[in-house]
Every structure is written in structure tokens, then in C-alpha cells.
N, C-alpha and C positions, 0 to 999 in steps of 0.2 A: 896589833892592828891586823896582821894577816889572818890571825885566828878569827877575829871579828868578821873580816871579809869572807872567810871561808864559811862561817856559820850563816852569814847573810845570803851567800850564794846557795848554800844548801837549802835554806828556808825558801828561797825564791824558786828553786827547782822543784821542791816538794809542793809548793803552792801551785806551780804551773801544772805539775802532774795531776794534783787533785782537781784542778780546774778542767784539765783535759778529760779526766775520767768522768767528772760530773757532767760536762757538756755532752760527752758521748752517751752517758746513761740517760740524760734528758732527751737527747735528740732521737734516740731509737724509738721510744714510745710515741713521740710526736710523729715521727716518720711512719711508724706502724699504723697509728691512728689515721694518718692521712691516706695510707694505702687502703685500709679497711673502709674508710669513708668513700674512697673513690670507686671501690669495687661495685657497690650497688648502683652507683651512678652510671658506671660503664655498662653494667648489665642492663640497667634501665634504658640507656641509650640504644643498646643493641636491640632490646625488645621493642622499643618505640620505633626504631628504624624498620624492624621486621613488620611490625604492625602497620606502619605507614605503607610498606611495600604491599602487604596484603590488601589494605584498603585501596591502594592505588590500583592493584591488579583487579580488585573487585569492581572499582569504578570503571576501569578500562573494559572489563568484561561486560559490565552493564551497558557501557556506551556502545560496545561492539554489538551487543544484542539489540540495543535500541536502533542503531544504524541499520543492522541487518533487517530488523522489523520494518523500519521505514523504507529500507530498500525493497523489501518484499512488497510492502504496501504500494510503493511507487511502481514496482514491477507489474503488479496486478492492474493498476490504473493505466499504465502505458500499454499493457497487453490489450485492455479493452479499447483504448483509443486506437491502437494499431489495427485491431480487428475491424473497428468502425472505419478507419482510414482505408483498409483494404476493400471493404464493402463499398465505400463511397468512391473508390477509384474507378468503378465501372462506368461505362458510357451513360451519359445523362443522369449521373448521380446528383442528388440534391438533398436539402434539408428543409422540411416544411415549417420549421419554427417550433417554439415552445407551445405546449398545449397540455390541458388537464384531461383531455379525452382518454378514457381508460383503454380503449382499443389501440389507439396509437401508442400510448405509453407502454402497453404490454408488448406490442409488436416490435417496438424499438429495442426491447431488452435482448432480442436475439439477433440483432444485426451482426453480420459476419459469421453466422453459424447456421446449422441445420438441426433444429431441435426435434424434427419429426422422425429421424432415423431412416427415412425413405431415400432411395437412390435416384428416383426420377418422378416427374409429375406430382410434386408434393406441395405446390402452392395452395391447393384446396385444403390439404391436410394441415398446413400451417395456419390457414385462416380458421379452420375448425378448432385448432388448439388455442388460438388467441381468444376466440369467442367463448369457449368453455372456461378458460382461466379468468375471464372477466365476468363470469356469472350469466352468460347468455347460452341459449340453445345452440348446439353445433349445427353446422350446415353441410357436413359431409366432406368427402375428399375430392369431389368433382367441381372444377371451377365454374362450369356452366350452370350448375345447380343453384349457385348464389344469385342468379338473375331472378329466381322465384323465392328468395329468402327475404324475410322482413318486409319493410315498406318501401316501395319505389319512390325515389325523389328525382327532381328534374335535372339537377346538375351536381357538380362536385362540392362537397362540404366536408369539413374535418370530421372524421369518425364514420363517414359513409363507406360502404364496401363497394369497390369499383370492380365491375366484371367486364372483361374484354376478350376478344377473339385473338387467336394467333395461329400461325401455321402448325398443324398437327394437334391442335387442341385449343383450350382457352387459358386465361390467366385471371387471377383474382388477388386483391390486396385491399388495404385500408388507406383511405385518403388522409394525408397528414398536412396538406396545404395545396395552394394553387400558385403557379409561377406567374410572372408578369404577362405572359402570353395566353393565360387562361388554361394552361395544361395542368392536369392534376399531378401532384407529387404523392407517390404511393409507396407505402411500406409493404413489401410482399416477399413471399418465400419463392425459392427456386429462380431468383433473378441472377443469372450467371452462376447457378449452383449454390447460392447462399441467400440469406435474408438481407435485403438491401432497401434503401430509400432512394427512389429515383423518379425522374420526370417521365411521364408517358404522354404520347400525343393524344389530345382530347378526342380525335376522330376514332381512336381505337376502342374507346369505352362505349359499350352499348347499354349498360345498365348501372345505375347507382342505387343502392338500397341501404336503409338504416335498420339495424337489428332491433328486434323487439326488446322491451324492458324486462 
């Protein structure tokens, strides 16, 4: 009986050893396959993550460029508004209203600036520049000369050239509107050393002329 039990125990131990060896042999390839299968996935995840980072960085850079561009565009618009605001901050500043008149539109482009390059007495030079850039004959650099330019009209009207006297010389500009009191609103050069759109007393104007076609 003891011999039988001994054989049975031996067989059981051998069976267990075989089972362990078989399990180990089977488990290794499976485990190895699992690791091999996981490797590309991990690499793929790493690449995808890096790719996402690149795309994200690209998107951020693009967004930054866009914002910078918009900021630059806004900066230019605000600069123009600021220039106009500075010009309009002068005494008696005004706005004659929207118009399709070419002289007024051209003159307004330079509000807040001095496009003539002259340091003094440049209102006539500015009027000459505006006339030439709108396809008219120039009237010269002297403000008083514009009283003899074009066709004389009785009163202020949009697009008419207003000629006035002032201490030490004359002044000239283009009418962009008329205020509630009948005073002309004029865009002119050398108004406080810049191009500005302002109200002038009607009594100062001694000639209104329309440029020839």
C-alpha cells in the first residue's frame, strides 16, 4: 500500500512539474508577444503625442500670428483715429459729414499730418496738392491766389475752395459742410501746424470758388 502511495505521489509530483514547465513555456511567448504588440502602440502613442504637440504649437503660432496681425491692423486703425482725434481736438474742430466730393475726400486723407514737407505757410501748398491729386489744375502755394482760381460762387458749398484773410497772410481750404449758424466747415492745411477739419467764421471768408473740371 505504501509503495502504491509512493508511486502515486511521484506521478503527482511529475505531473505537477510538467504542468509548471508547460505553463512557463506557454506563458513566455504569450508575454513576449504581448510586449512586442505593445511596443508599436507605445511608440505610436509617443509619436501621436509629439505630432499633437507640433500641431498644437503650429496652431498656437498661427493664432499668435493672426492675433499679432489683427493687433497690427487694429493698431493702424487706432493710430489713424488717434491722428484724427488729435487734429479734431483743436479749437473749433468739426466734421462736415459724409460726402462723395473728391476734393473733400482727398483732403481728409491727410488729417493730422503735413503731406507738403513745408515748415510754414503751407495751406496753399496743401490745397495745390489736393487739387492735383484729384485731377484738377494746381492753384499754387499762395492762399490769396485762390481767389482768382476757378469759378466764383456766392456762398459756401461742399467742394468749394474757401479763401480768407488772416494776420500775416491768407488761408485756404476746401468746404466740407456748413454748421447750424451758417459758418463753413473747412478742411485745410497748416491749421495749428496740421491738416484739420474745423469751423471758420463766415465773416472771414472773402471768396468761394469752384475748381474747373
